[in-house]
FIFIKE-960417 format. One record per atom (N, C-alpha, C): residue in three letters; x, z, y; chain; atom name. Coordinates in nm, 4 decimals, decimal comma. Layout:
# FIFIKE-960417
R|r|east|up|north|c|a
R|Ala|X|Z|Y|A|CA
...
This chain:
# FIFIKE-960417
R|r|east|up|north|c|a
R|Met|11,6378|-1,3997|13,9262|A|N
R|Met|11,5165|-1,4113|14,0162|A|CA
R|Met|11,3908|-1,3890|13,9231|A|C
R|Glu|11,2961|-1,2887|13,9865|A|N
R|Glu|11,1804|-1,2308|13,9227|A|CA
R|Glu|11,0911|-1,3448|13,8731|A|C
R|Lys|11,0059|-1,3498|13,7968|A|N
R|Lys|10,9421|-1,4575|13,7509|A|CA
R|Lys|10,7626|-1,4089|13,8362|A|C
R|Lys|10,6998|-1,5076|13,8903|A|N
R|Lys|10,5782|-1,5079|13,9441|A|CA
R|Lys|10,4662|-1,4783|13,8620|A|C
R|Cys|10,3868|-1,3630|13,8725|A|N
R|Cys|10,2817|-1,3433|13,7876|A|CA
R|Cys|10,1874|-1,4614|13,7853|A|C
R|Cys|10,1213|-1,4452|13,6576|A|N
R|Cys|10,0243|-1,5180|13,6203|A|CA
R|Cys|9,8837|-1,5051|13,7177|A|C
R|Lys|9,8358|-1,6372|13,7751|A|N
R|Lys|9,7125|-1,6182|13,8382|A|CA
R|Lys|9,5853|-1,5833|13,7387|A|C
R|Lys|9,4959|-1,5352|13,7973|A|N
R|Lys|9,3903|-1,4901|13,6982|A|CA
R|Lys|9,2454|-1,5259|13,7280|A|C
R|Thr|9,1499|-1,5512|13,6548|A|N
R|Thr|9,0364|-1,6202|13,6760|A|CA
R|Thr|8,9201|-1,4845|13,6832|A|C
R|His|8,8456|-1,4550|13,7436|A|N
R|His|8,7747|-1,3406|13,7072|A|CA
R|His|8,6361|-1,4060|13,6803|A|C
R|Arg|8,5814|-1,3820|13,5550|A|N
R|Arg|8,4638|-1,4482|13,5094|A|CA
R|Arg|8,3339|-1,3139|13,5123|A|C
R|Gly|8,2204|-1,3737|13,5380|A|N
R|Gly|8,1263|-1,2710|13,5172|A|CA
R|Gly|8,0860|-1,2345|13,3565|A|C
R|Glu|8,0366|-1,1199|13,3083|A|N
R|Glu|8,0201|-1,0804|13,1896|A|CA
R|Glu|7,9388|-1,1824|13,1185|A|C
R|Glu|7,8492|-1,2368|13,1956|A|N
R|Glu|7,7485|-1,3400|13,1185|A|CA
R|Glu|7,8450|-1,4757|13,0822|A|C
R|Glu|7,9192|-1,5155|13,1785|A|N
R|Glu|8,0068|-1,6150|13,1262|A|CA
R|Glu|8,1003|-1,5874|13,0309|A|C
R|Lys|8,1683|-1,5137|13,0288|A|N
R|Lys|8,2777|-1,4098|12,9371|A|CA
R|Lys|8,1832|-1,4288|12,8043|A|C
R|Lys|8,0476|-1,3931|12,7852|A|N
R|Lys|7,9852|-1,3600|12,6730|A|CA
R|Lys|7,9501|-1,5227|12,5978|A|C
R|Ser|7,9315|-1,6050|12,7065|A|N
R|Ser|7,8935|-1,7594|12,6610|A|CA
R|Ser|8,0214|-1,8149|12,6149|A|C
R|Ile|8,1134|-1,7923|12,6787|A|N
R|Ile|8,2514|-1,8450|12,6175|A|CA
R|Ile|8,2883|-1,7878|12,4945|A|C
R|Asn|8,2760|-1,6549|12,4934|A|N
R|Asn|8,3346|-1,5880|12,3798|A|CA
R|Asn|8,2080|-1,6300|12,2279|A|C
R|Asn|8,0879|-1,6562|12,2831|A|N
R|Asn|8,0194|-1,7239|12,1709|A|CA
R|Asn|8,0590|-1,8614|12,1258|A|C
R|Arg|8,0872|-1,9346|12,2158|A|N
R|Arg|8,1360|-2,0782|12,1812|A|CA
R|Arg|8,2627|-2,0664|12,0882|A|C
R|Ile|8,3497|-1,9648|12,1558|A|N
R|Ile|8,4701|-1,9483|12,0254|A|CA
R|Ile|8,4191|-1,8932|11,9016|A|C
R|Ser|8,3543|-1,8079|11,8992|A|N
R|Ser|8,3208|-1,7413|11,7747|A|CA
R|Ser|8,2728|-1,8520|11,6789|A|C
R|Arg|8,1916|-1,9738|11,7260|A|N
R|Arg|8,1209|-2,0592|11,6770|A|CA
R|Arg|8,2274|-2,1503|11,6172|A|C
R|Ile|8,3421|-2,1809|11,6962|A|N
R|Ile|8,4248|-2,2687|11,6488|A|CA
R|Ile|8,5236|-2,2090|11,5427|A|C
R|Glu|8,5304|-2,0649|11,5476|A|N
R|Glu|8,6251|-1,9959|11,4575|A|CA
R|Glu|8,5315|-2,0030|11,3348|A|C
R|Gly|8,4023|-1,9828|11,3016|A|N
R|Gly|8,3235|-2,0065|11,1866|A|CA
R|Gly|8,3239|-2,1408|11,1394|A|C
R|Gln|8,3405|-2,2528|11,2345|A|N
R|Gln|8,3525|-2,3997|11,1821|A|CA
R|Gln|8,4894|-2,4010|11,0989|A|C
R|Leu|8,5866|-2,3376|11,1681|A|N
R|Leu|8,7337|-2,3422|11,0975|A|CA
R|Leu|8,7095|-2,2737|10,9624|A|C
R|Lys|8,6616|-2,1453|10,9549|A|N
R|Lys|8,6314|-2,0860|10,8233|A|CA
R|Lys|8,5935|-2,1421|10,7317|A|C
R|Gly|8,4911|-2,2472|10,7608|A|N
R|Gly|8,4017|-2,3274|10,7128|A|CA
R|Gly|8,4710|-2,4354|10,6406|A|C
R|Ile|8,5727|-2,4875|10,7019|A|N
R|Ile|8,6748|-2,5891|10,6765|A|CA
R|Ile|8,7490|-2,5483|10,5585|A|C
R|Lys|8,8076|-2,4037|10,5864|A|N
R|Lys|8,9041|-2,3347|10,5066|A|CA
R|Lys|8,8448|-2,3349|10,3684|A|C
R|Arg|8,6888|-2,2695|10,3667|A|N
R|Arg|8,6476|-2,2702|10,2339|A|CA
R|Arg|8,6327|-2,4104|10,1713|A|C
R|Met|8,5741|-2,5216|10,2385|A|N
R|Met|8,5789|-2,6532|10,1930|A|CA
R|Met|8,6929|-2,6887|10,1252|A|C
R|Ile|8,7969|-2,6648|10,1861|A|N
R|Ile|8,9203|-2,6889|10,1038|A|CA
R|Ile|8,9469|-2,5962|9,9724|A|C
R|Ala|8,9381|-2,4802|9,9925|A|N
R|Ala|8,9350|-2,3974|9,8856|A|CA
R|Ala|8,8460|-2,4674|9,7446|A|C
R|Glu|8,7375|-2,5170|9,7988|A|N
R|Glu|8,6345|-2,5733|9,6952|A|CA
R|Glu|8,6461|-2,7334|9,6685|A|C
R|Asp|8,7474|-2,7577|9,6980|A|N
R|Asp|8,7704|-2,9135|9,7027|A|CA
R|Asp|8,6800|-2,9999|9,7210|A|C
R|Ala|8,6322|-2,9725|9,8459|A|N
R|Ala|8,5328|-3,0365|9,9057|A|CA
R|Ala|8,5842|-3,1994|9,9305|A|C
R|Tyr|8,4886|-3,3051|9,9338|A|N
R|Tyr|8,5153|-3,4677|9,9567|A|CA
R|Tyr|8,5644|-3,4470|10,0741|A|C
R|Cys|8,6800|-3,5271|10,1071|A|N
R|Cys|8,7681|-3,5510|10,2185|A|CA
R|Cys|8,6788|-3,6065|10,3103|A|C
R|Asn|8,5774|-3,7044|10,2963|A|N
R|Asn|8,4697|-3,7292|10,4088|A|CA
R|Asn|8,4182|-3,6397|10,4837|A|C
R|Asp|8,3534|-3,5395|10,3957|A|N
R|Asp|8,2831|-3,4215|10,4657|A|CA
R|Asp|8,3608|-3,3232|10,5462|A|C
R|Val|8,4906|-3,3121|10,4886|A|N
R|Val|8,5917|-3,2215|10,5363|A|CA
R|Val|8,6215|-3,2828|10,6914|A|C
R|Leu|8,6505|-3,4315|10,6952|A|N
R|Leu|8,6716|-3,4949|10,8027|A|CA
R|Leu|8,5515|-3,4974|10,9212|A|C
R|Val|8,4240|-3,4848|10,8761|A|N
R|Val|8,3112|-3,4781|10,9484|A|CA
R|Val|8,3144|-3,3585|11,0236|A|C
R|Gln|8,3533|-3,2245|10,9510|A|N
R|Gln|8,3348|-3,1171|10,9974|A|CA
R|Gln|8,4627|-3,0616|11,0951|A|C
R|Leu|8,5534|-3,1711|11,0696|A|N
R|Leu|8,6826|-3,1609|11,1697|A|CA
R|Leu|8,6351|-3,2227|11,3089|A|C
R|Ser|8,5698|-3,3133|11,3027|A|N
R|Ser|8,5290|-3,3955|11,4219|A|CA
R|Ser|8,4396|-3,3046|11,4893|A|C
R|Ala|8,3339|-3,2255|11,4152|A|N
R|Ala|8,2541|-3,1535|11,4882|A|CA
R|Ala|8,3212|-3,0362|11,5605|A|C
R|Ile|8,4494|-2,9878|11,5146|A|N
R|Ile|8,5174|-2,9007|11,5853|A|CA
R|Ile|8,5777|-2,9556|11,7053|A|C
R|Glu|8,6336|-3,0736|11,6977|A|N
R|Glu|8,6883|-3,1361|11,8049|A|CA
R|Glu|8,5833|-3,1608|11,9002|A|C
R|Asn|8,4756|-3,1680|11,8748|A|N
R|Asn|8,3748|-3,2010|11,9973|A|CA
R|Asn|8,3413|-3,0627|12,0500|A|C
R|Ser|8,3336|-2,9623|11,9776|A|N
R|Ser|8,3044|-2,8307|12,0058|A|CA
R|Ser|8,4358|-2,7857|12,1108|A|C
R|Val|8,5418|-2,7936|12,0533|A|N
R|Val|8,6746|-2,7729|12,1884|A|CA
R|Val|8,6649|-2,8372|12,2892|A|C
R|Lys|8,6353|-2,9848|12,2671|A|N
R|Lys|8,6330|-3,0524|12,4168|A|CA
R|Lys|8,4961|-3,0179|12,4839|A|C
R|Ser|8,4028|-2,9786|12,4448|A|N
R|Ser|8,2891|-2,9312|12,5171|A|CA
R|Ser|8,3220|-2,8013|12,5736|A|C
R|Leu|8,3754|-2,7021|12,5178|A|N
R|Leu|8,4386|-2,5919|12,5479|A|CA
R|Leu|8,5274|-2,6106|12,6641|A|C
R|Ser|8,6282|-2,6874|12,6661|A|N
R|Ser|8,7293|-2,7537|12,7676|A|CA
R|Ser|8,6667|-2,7979|12,8937|A|C
R|Asn|8,5800|-2,8861|12,8709|A|N
R|Asn|8,4704|-2,9481|12,9807|A|CA
R|Asn|8,3930|-2,8382|13,0481|A|C
R|His|8,3638|-2,7456|12,9985|A|N
R|His|8,2761|-2,6636|13,0416|A|CA
R|His|8,3574|-2,5450|13,1477|A|C
R|Ile|8,4886|-2,5237|13,0912|A|N
R|Ile|8,6016|-2,4393|13,1598|A|CA
R|Ile|8,6595|-2,5177|13,2621|A|C
R|Leu|8,6859|-2,6196|13,2525|A|N
R|Leu|8,7228|-2,7196|13,3701|A|CA
R|Leu|8,6270|-2,7281|13,4622|A|C
R|Glu|8,5079|-2,7657|13,4410|A|N
R|Glu|8,4068|-2,7707|13,5516|A|CA
R|Glu|8,3943|-2,6248|13,6277|A|C
R|Asn|8,3882|-2,5264|13,5432|A|N
R|Asn|8,3799|-2,3760|13,6230|A|CA
R|Asn|8,5067|-2,3664|13,7200|A|C
R|His|8,6477|-2,4331|13,6589|A|N
R|His|8,7580|-2,4142|13,7380|A|CA
R|His|8,7416|-2,5168|13,8567|A|C
R|Leu|8,6904|-2,6217|13,8486|A|N
R|Leu|8,6855|-2,6926|13,9726|A|CA
R|Leu|8,5849|-2,6424|14,0781|A|C
R|Tyr|8,4756|-2,5816|14,0483|A|N
R|Tyr|8,3805|-2,5285|14,1304|A|CA
R|Tyr|8,4174|-2,3680|14,1815|A|C
R|Ser|8,5048|-2,3291|14,1271|A|N
R|Ser|8,5477|-2,2030|14,1622|A|CA
R|Ser|8,6773|-2,1947|14,2159|A|C
R|Cys|8,7950|-2,1725|14,1189|A|N
R|Cys|8,9287|-2,1713|14,1585|A|CA
R|Cys|8,9791|-2,2762|14,2416|A|C
R|Val|8,9214|-2,4003|14,2257|A|N
R|Val|9,0017|-2,4975|14,3017|A|CA
R|Val|8,9436|-2,5161|14,4252|A|C
R|Thr|8,7883|-2,5025|14,4446|A|N
R|Thr|8,7298|-2,4933|14,5567|A|CA
R|Thr|8,7549|-2,3793|14,6739|A|C
R|Gln|8,7915|-2,2728|14,6049|A|N
R|Gln|8,8352|-2,1442|14,6460|A|CA
R|Gln|8,9716|-2,1861|14,7365|A|C
R|Asp|9,0870|-2,2554|14,6411|A|N
R|Asp|9,2264|-2,2590|14,7023|A|CA
R|Asp|9,2154|-2,3746|14,7899|A|C
R|Leu|9,1113|-2,4804|14,7811|A|N
R|Leu|9,1505|-2,5738|14,8823|A|CA
R|Leu|9,0594|-2,4970|15,0161|A|C
R|Glu|8,9781|-2,4156|15,0003|A|N
R|Glu|8,9132|-2,3620|15,1363|A|CA
R|Glu|9,0050|-2,2900|15,2066|A|C
R|Asn|9,1289|-2,2489|15,1324|A|N
R|Asn|9,2076|-2,1267|15,1835|A|CA
R|Asn|9,3365|-2,1932|15,2157|A|C
R|Gly|9,3264|-2,3397|15,2282|A|N
R|Gly|9,4377|-2,3957|15,2590|A|CA
R|Gly|9,5656|-2,4310|15,1500|A|C
R|Asn|9,5360|-2,4227|15,0474|A|N
R|Asn|9,6202|-2,4097|14,9334|A|CA
R|Asn|9,6221|-2,5281|14,8476|A|C
R|Leu|9,7198|-2,6815|14,9218|A|N
R|Leu|9,7117|-2,7719|14,8641|A|CA
R|Leu|9,7696|-2,7936|14,7345|A|C
R|Glu|9,8714|-2,6899|14,7137|A|N
R|Glu|9,9392|-2,6940|14,5731|A|CA
R|Glu|9,8421|-2,6946|14,4636|A|C
R|Ile|9,7274|-2,6609|14,4814|A|N
R|Ile|9,6332|-2,6667|14,3653|A|CA
R|Ile|9,6053|-2,7991|14,3131|A|C
R|Leu|9,6105|-2,8926|14,4098|A|N
R|Leu|9,6168|-3,0490|14,3733|A|CA
R|Leu|9,7204|-3,1118|14,2483|A|C
R|Asp|9,8369|-3,0617|14,2992|A|N
R|Asp|9,9480|-3,0709|14,2056|A|CA
R|Asp|9,9235|-3,0214|14,0635|A|C
R|Glu|9,8752|-2,8980|14,0530|A|N
R|Glu|9,8311|-2,8097|13,9422|A|CA
R|Glu|9,6924|-2,9076|13,8827|A|C
R|Leu|9,6188|-2,9510|13,9566|A|N
R|Leu|9,5076|-3,0370|13,8949|A|CA
R|Leu|9,5429|-3,1648|13,8340|A|C
R|Ile|9,6559|-3,2300|13,8967|A|N
R|Ile|9,6964|-3,3601|13,8516|A|CA
R|Ile|9,7907|-3,3468|13,7227|A|C
R|Asn|9,8379|-3,2296|13,7264|A|N
R|Asn|9,9202|-3,2086|13,5735|A|CA
R|Asn|9,8128|-3,1650|13,4883|A|C
R|Leu|9,7094|-3,0910|13,5038|A|N
R|Leu|9,6171|-3,0422|13,4372|A|CA
R|Leu|9,5344|-3,1701|13,3452|A|C
R|Phe|9,5009|-3,2941|13,4317|A|N
R|Phe|9,4278|-3,3937|13,3969|A|CA
R|Phe|9,5350|-3,4814|13,3250|A|C
R|Lys|9,6520|-3,4715|13,3530|A|N
R|Lys|9,7520|-3,5443|13,2518|A|CA
R|Lys|9,7464|-3,4941|13,1367|A|C
R|Lys|9,7394|-3,3657|13,0955|A|N
R|Lys|9,7360|-3,3071|12,9721|A|CA
R|Lys|9,6113|-3,3447|12,9023|A|C
R|Phe|9,5031|-3,3420|12,9779|A|N
R|Phe|9,3805|-3,3817|12,9370|A|CA
R|Phe|9,3753|-3,5071|12,8673|A|C
R|Ser|9,4337|-3,5978|12,9285|A|N
R|Ser|9,4285|-3,7439|12,9147|A|CA
R|Ser|9,5490|-3,7940|12,7681|A|C
R|Asn|9,6188|-3,6968|12,7384|A|N
R|Asn|9,7205|-3,7216|12,6123|A|CA
R|Asn|9,6135|-3,6824|12,4823|A|C
């Protein structure tokens, strides 16, 4: 049986740039923590930075989720594709874990 090809989301260049900027900031935060570990930074300081990264990733996830709801999900529902609801339910289950 042939595997079904993945769906794609077409994003505008400005949206891609915005997302990539956020990812670059997260990468910078991770590199900062790596440096902190190498320099034997105090655990509390490292944990504060890890919390900041978690918040950054969560914020990016929420941004992408919001765009998904307004674009992909809305378009699928308008086209009568109710399977998107099962996909969305499974997505929310992953977010709640």
